[in-house]
C-alpha positions in Angstrom: 112.3 66.1 110.5 115.8 68.1 110.0 118.3 66.5 107.5 120.9 64.2 108.9 124.9 63.8 108.6 125.8 61.0 106.6 127.5 58.3 108.9 129.2 55.3 108.4 130.0 52.0 110.7 132.9 50.0 110.0 133.5 46.6 111.7 137.1 45.1 112.3 136.8 42.6 109.1 136.4 45.4 107.0 132.2 45.1 106.7 130.8 48.4 105.9 127.6 49.8 106.5 126.4 53.7 105.7 123.5 55.2 107.2 122.9 58.5 108.9 123.9 60.0 112.2 121.7 59.3 115.2 122.5 61.3 118.4 125.5 62.9 118.9 127.7 63.7 115.8 131.0 62.4 116.0 133.2 59.2 116.2 133.5 56.5 118.7 134.8 52.9 118.9 134.2 49.8 120.5 132.8 46.2 120.5 130.2 45.6 118.3 127.4 43.7 119.7 123.7 43.2 119.4 120.7 43.2 121.8 117.7 40.9 121.2 115.1 43.2 123.6 111.9 44.4 121.8 111.5 46.8 125.0 113.5 48.5 127.4 116.0 50.4 125.2 116.4 53.2 128.3 117.5 50.3 130.7 120.1 48.7 128.1 121.6 52.0 127.3 122.1 52.8 131.2 123.0 49.2 132.2 126.7 49.6 133.0 127.6 46.0 131.8 127.5 47.6 128.3 130.3 50.0 128.9 132.6 49.8 126.0 130.0 48.3 123.7 128.4 49.3 120.5 125.0 48.4 120.9 122.7 47.3 117.7 119.0 46.8 118.5 117.5 44.1 116.6 114.0 45.5 117.0 113.5 47.5 114.0 111.9 50.5 115.3 113.4 52.6 118.6 112.6 55.6 120.5 108.9 55.1 120.4 108.5 55.6 124.0 111.1 58.1 124.3 113.1 58.9 128.0 111.5 59.4 131.2 113.3 60.0 134.6 112.2 56.6 136.4 113.6 53.9 134.4 117.6 54.8 134.2 119.6 51.8 135.6 122.4 54.1 136.7 123.6 57.7 136.6 124.3 58.1 132.6 124.1 56.1 129.5 127.3 53.7 129.5 127.3 52.4 125.6 129.9 53.1 123.3 127.6 53.6 120.4 124.2 52.8 119.3 123.0 51.4 116.0 119.4 51.2 115.3 117.2 50.6 111.8 114.6 53.1 112.2 114.4 55.8 114.7 111.2 56.8 115.6 109.8 60.2 114.2 107.4 60.8 117.2 107.3 60.2 121.5 104.4 58.7 122.4 104.2 57.8 126.4 102.8 59.7 129.4 105.8 58.9 131.2 108.2 60.6 128.5 110.1 63.6 129.3 112.1 64.1 126.0 113.1 62.2 123.2 115.6 59.4 122.7 117.8 61.1 120.2 117.8 64.1 122.3 119.1 62.2 125.2 121.7 60.7 123.1 123.0 63.8 122.1 122.8 65.6 125.5 125.0 62.8 126.7 127.3 62.6 123.8 126.7 59.3 122.5 127.4 58.9 118.8 125.1 56.6 116.9 124.3 55.6 113.7 120.4 55.2 112.1 119.2 53.7 108.4 121.7 50.4 109.2 120.2 47.0 108.1 120.5 45.8 111.4 119.4 42.3 110.6 122.4 42.3 108.1 124.3 43.1 111.0 123.2 41.0 113.3 123.4 38.2 111.3 127.2 39.2 110.2 127.9 39.2 113.8 126.4 35.9 114.4 128.3 34.4 111.5 131.6 35.9 112.5 131.6 37.1 116.2 131.2 40.0 118.3 134.4 42.3 117.1 135.6 46.2 117.4 133.8 48.7 115.4 134.0 52.0 114.5 131.3 54.8 114.0 131.8 58.3 112.4 129.6 60.8 111.3 132.5 63.3 110.7 134.1 61.1 108.1 133.0 58.5 105.8 136.1 57.3 104.7 135.8 53.7 105.3 139.8 52.9 105.1 140.6 55.5 107.4 138.0 54.4 110.0 139.1 50.6 109.5 142.6 51.8 110.6 141.2 53.5 113.6 139.1 50.3 114.6 142.1 47.9 114.2 143.9 50.4 116.5 141.5 50.5 119.3 141.1 48.2 122.4 139.8 45.0 122.5 137.5 43.5 124.8 139.3 40.5 125.9 142.0 41.5 128.5 139.6 44.8 129.2 139.3 45.6 133.0 136.6 48.0 132.9 134.9 47.6 136.5 136.8 50.7 137.8 135.2 53.0 135.6 131.8 52.2 136.1 131.7 51.6 140.0 130.7 53.9 142.7 133.2 56.6 143.8 132.0 56.2 147.2 129.6 53.6 149.4 126.0 54.7 149.6 123.2 52.8 151.2 119.5 51.8 150.1 116.9 51.4 152.7 114.6 48.3 152.9 111.1 49.1 152.6 109.5 48.5 155.9 111.4 47.2 158.8 115.1 46.1 157.9 115.0 42.2 158.2 118.7 41.6 156.9 121.8 43.8 155.4 123.4 43.0 152.5 127.2 44.2 151.2 126.9 44.7 147.5 130.1 45.1 145.6 129.4 47.3 142.8 131.1 46.1 139.7 128.7 48.0 137.8 125.1 47.4 139.4 121.9 48.2 138.2 119.6 50.2 140.3 116.6 47.7 140.1 118.7 45.1 142.0 118.7 47.0 145.5 115.0 47.8 145.0 114.5 44.1 144.4 116.0 43.6 148.1 114.2 46.4 149.2 111.1 44.8 148.7 112.4 41.7 150.7 113.3 44.0 153.8 116.8 44.1 152.9 119.2 47.3 153.6 121.9 47.5 150.9 125.2 49.1 151.5 126.8 49.5 147.7 130.9 49.8 148.1 133.4 50.4 145.4 134.9 47.6 143.5 138.1 48.1 145.0 137.0 47.5 148.7 138.5 44.5 150.4 136.8 42.0 152.5 137.4 43.6 155.9 135.6 46.6 154.4 132.5 44.4 153.2 132.3 42.8 156.6 132.9 45.8 159.0 129.3 46.6 159.2 128.4 42.7 160.0 126.4 42.2 156.9 124.1 39.0 156.7 125.3 38.3 153.0 127.6 39.9 150.2 126.2 40.4 146.8 128.4 40.6 143.8 126.8 42.7 141.3 127.0 42.6 137.1 129.7 44.5 135.2 131.7 45.1 132.1 134.7 43.6 130.9 136.9 40.5 131.0 136.3 38.4 134.2 139.9 37.1 133.8 141.2 40.8 134.9 139.1 40.7 138.3 141.9 39.3 140.4 141.1 41.2 143.4 137.3 40.4 143.5 138.5 36.9 142.9 140.5 37.2 145.9 138.0 39.1 148.1 135.3 36.3 147.0 137.8 33.5 148.3 138.2 34.9 151.8 134.2 35.5 151.9 133.7 31.6 151.3 136.7 30.9 154.0 134.7 32.8 156.6 131.1 31.2 155.4 129.7 34.6 154.8 126.6 34.2 152.6 127.2 35.4 148.6 125.1 35.7 146.0 126.4 37.0 142.5 125.1 38.1 138.9 126.6 38.0 135.5 129.9 39.3 136.3 129.4 38.2 139.9 129.0 34.6 138.6 132.2 34.5 136.7 133.9 35.8 140.2 132.3 33.6 142.1 133.3 30.7 139.3 136.9 31.8 139.6 136.9 31.4 143.2 135.8 28.1 143.1 138.7 27.0 140.7 136.9 27.6 137.1 138.3 29.4 134.1 136.6 32.2 131.9 136.3 32.4 127.9 134.9 34.9 125.6 131.7 33.8 124.1 131.5 34.0 119.8 128.7 37.0 120.0 127.7 36.7 123.6 123.8 36.7 125.2 122.3 40.0 125.3 118.4 40.4 125.3 115.5 39.7 127.5 114.7 36.3 125.8 117.0 33.6 126.9 115.9 30.1 127.7 117.9 28.8 131.4 117.0 25.6 132.9 117.1 25.9 136.8 118.3 22.0 137.6 117.2 22.8 141.1 113.4 23.0 140.4 113.7 21.9 136.8 111.9 25.0 135.5 112.7 26.8 132.4 113.4 30.3 132.7 113.1 33.3 130.0 115.6 35.6 131.0 117.6 38.7 130.6 121.2 38.6 129.6 124.1 40.7 128.7 127.6 39.1 128.9 130.2 38.3 126.4 132.2 36.2 128.3 131.1 32.7 130.2 132.8 30.3 132.9 134.4 27.4 131.3 132.3 24.0 132.5 134.0 21.7 134.7 135.5 18.5 133.4 133.5 16.6 135.9 130.1 17.6 134.4 127.2 19.0 136.6 129.2 18.6 139.9 132.6 19.2 140.9 134.9 19.7 144.1 136.3 22.6 145.2 138.5 23.5 148.3 135.4 25.0 149.8 133.3 21.7 149.1 130.9 20.6 146.3 129.3 22.7 143.7 126.4 22.2 141.4 126.2 23.6 137.8 122.7 24.7 138.7 121.7 26.7 135.9 122.6 25.9 131.9 121.5 27.9 128.9 119.3 25.7 126.7 120.5 27.5 123.7 124.2 26.5 123.9 124.8 24.9 127.1 126.8 27.8 128.6 126.9 27.6 132.5 124.3 30.0 133.9 124.7 29.3 137.6 126.6 27.7 140.3 125.5 26.7 143.7 127.7 25.4 146.5 126.5 22.7 148.4 128.9 23.3 151.4 129.5 27.0 151.9 126.3 29.5 151.3 126.7 30.7 148.1 125.4 30.7 144.7 125.3 32.9 141.3 123.6 33.2 138.0 124.7 34.4 135.0 121.6 36.1 133.8 120.0 39.4 135.3 117.2 38.4 137.6 116.2 42.2 138.6 115.4 41.9 134.7 114.7 45.6 134.0 113.5 45.6 131.3 112.7 42.2 130.9 111.0 38.9 132.1 110.5 38.3 135.7 111.0 34.4 135.8 113.9 34.9 138.1 112.6 36.9 140.5 112.5 33.9 143.1 116.4 34.3 143.3 116.2 37.3 145.5 113.9 34.9 148.0 116.8 32.4 147.9 119.3 34.8 149.4 116.8 35.5 152.2 116.2 31.7 152.5 120.1 31.4 152.4 120.6 33.8 155.2 118.1 32.4 157.4 119.6 28.9 157.0 123.3 30.0 157.5 122.2 31.6 160.6 120.3 28.3 161.7 123.6 26.6 161.1 125.5 28.9 163.1 123.4 28.5 166.1 123.5 25.2 165.9 127.4 25.1 165.9 
């Protein structure tokens, strides 16, 4: 193995971790977060929801299966930086086309290895997610700390425009098209339209700044609000669009950032979690079925719970907090009872991760059918 340049990681509160360069040699800044996934690092790296974040993997060894050409969840790696304890010295998987570190270097992703990621994770759990810098150019901690403190914070960050598609595109249904969906791309993962396609849904993906008229121009059966990065308090345009969809009784399904947008459209606020939910092992209770799902998450913000508890009134009728995280009682989903809309905070497409929540895509087809039936009866 070739010798590595020394590298340093400095947190906003002054905590310092020293290691070696991993990926591209350079300097980077972002929000320090950790992901508890034991597999699926390629999907994590290419998830646009991680834009602006320096991700530390809690799994001790990363890179074993290399990188393939099938599992990317978007067109590029989005993380601002990458932190691993023990980079695998070999790549061993029949699908691998190249090594993980080579891919990080090719895409200019600055990382650090040889770090005690257990200590880093425990610190972030105790103190909270915060700004961080990684440098393999200079290992002077004081200089890097000053630059960390001058870097942008995640609270108040509008990042959706950086990750959305520039032009609309269509993902065709598998077999005959039963339904059509207009998806608002706030950082959509490729596995979402795949899951929809398996159910006979043709999805047209639109840029994040699209208005309601644009989304509805093709007379879709429903509108999907995708996952994405940044502070949902900045998404006023998307909230306004969602309110228009609710007024017109268009079926709406939102996940992650889309859940927060639907919640804001229904009158709920948002807040920043101490260290967020990131990984593929979060237990969530579905109050509609009373089942506990093991789910994939990536969010640092959450919806403020309604003061009235599980059910609350809005200008669009009654709404139920349909899902809740069993670790910390965070609102994990909403179901509107008088208009055709629902959402969840986690990622039911789960790439990588468990498929306990895959039924939510079936729930969308049922919602479309019920809405069509209601219109026929009207």
